[in-house]
C-alpha positions, -999 to 999 in steps of 0.1 A, spaced: 602 -561 482 571 -549 462 539 -538 478 520 -566 462 544 -592 476 541 -577 510 503 -578 509 504 -614 497 527 -624 525 503 -607 550 474 -627 537 494 -659 537 504 -653 573 469 -645 585 449 -672 566 477 -698 568 481 -690 605 443 -694 611 443 -727 591 473 -740 611 458 -728 643 425 -746 636 444 -778 626 464 -777 658 433 -770 678 414 -800 663 444 -822 671 455 -809 706 429 -785 721 396 -801 711 379 -792 744 388 -755 740 379 -755 703 343 -761 711 342 -741 743 318 -712 740 333 -696 771 368 -695 755 354 -680 723 333 -654 742 363 -643 763 387 -643 734 366 -618 713 372 -589 738 410 -588 737 409 -595 699 386 -565 693 407 -542 715 440 -553 699 424 -549 664 412 -515 673 447 -505 684 463 -520 653 439 -500 630 444 -468 650 482 -470 650 483 -480 613 460 -451 603 479 -425 623 513 -436 612 502 -441 576 489 -405 575 523 -393 587 540 -411 559 514 -400 533 518 -363 543 555 -361 549 570 -391 531 557 -385 496 570 -360 471 559 -359 435 536 -383 418 541 -417 435 519 -447 436 499 -452 468 519 -468 497 552 -456 483 575 -430 499 605 -411 487 612 -389 517 626 -401 550 602 -392 578 619 -387 612 593 -367 631 562 -376 651 561 -413 659 590 -418 635 611 -396 657 612 -421 685 611 -454 666 619 -463 630 590 -486 624 559 -474 643 535 -487 617 551 -521 619 549 -521 657 511 -518 653 509 -543 625 529 -568 645 499 -574 667 475 -580 638 480 -618 638 473 -619 675 441 -598 671 429 -622 644 439 -652 665 417 -640 694 389 -630 671 387 -664 655 390 -680 689 419 -704 681 440 -713 712 468 -726 690 468 -695 669 469 -673 700 496 -693 719 519 -706 692 512 -694 656 506 -657 662 538 -653 683 558 -672 657 544 -649 630 552 -618 650 588 -630 653 589 -637 616 576 -602 609 604 -587 631 630 -607 611 615 -596 578 616 -559 589 653 -564 600 664 -584 570 643 -568 542 628 -534 552 659 -520 568 683 -527 539 657 -514 515 654 -481 535 692 -479 536 694 -483 498 666 -458 493 677 -431 517 715 -437 520 735 -420 547 705 -401 561 689 -434 570 721 -448 584 724 -418 608 687 -422 616 691 -459 622 720 -454 646 700 -427 666 665 -442 667 655 -478 678 634 -501 656 607 -501 682 601 -483 714 576 -489 742 584 -457 761 552 -439 772 560 -407 754 567 -426 722 535 -446 725 516 -414 729 531 -402 696 516 -433 679 482 -418 684 491 -381 678 475 -365 648 498 -361 618 506 -326 605 479 -311 585 480 -315 547 486 -284 526 452 -273 514 464 -262 480 484 -293 472 470 -320 495 506 -328 504 534 -315 526 527 -284 547 
């Protein structure tokens, strides 16, 4: 699936989820919709979750940029299988972080329906898309190497040592090339 399509899907999930959440709130949770207390309390977990999402995405994205790209590729594309750092203990560490993006937005906009129903449904949909689209694409791109990796490393891992790797700095870029060390 192309990068443009993926980004469009993200925007659809976030803005569509917010719109659906507000519609459900107006219909079923009107008292919470206008509650300043709910909105005040929801901002804190939303900000914390968003901070974690950005931090995980930035760190894992740097791993991919430094080790997953060889040659002249468009931004956000890879042509090397990365199996070190956070990718050594889970196949989709960036997606693990991004899974929580809808929940962060739901808390930040203060929509009870988005928090309780829509964001969890979007998170489940994202896991299905990773399994049904991303995994077969990686298998086509990297072949047997990805198949071996897939059998040895889980999609996601919440082990403490693996979670620490999510925030570990990526290997330094080669100063001469700006690429792989």
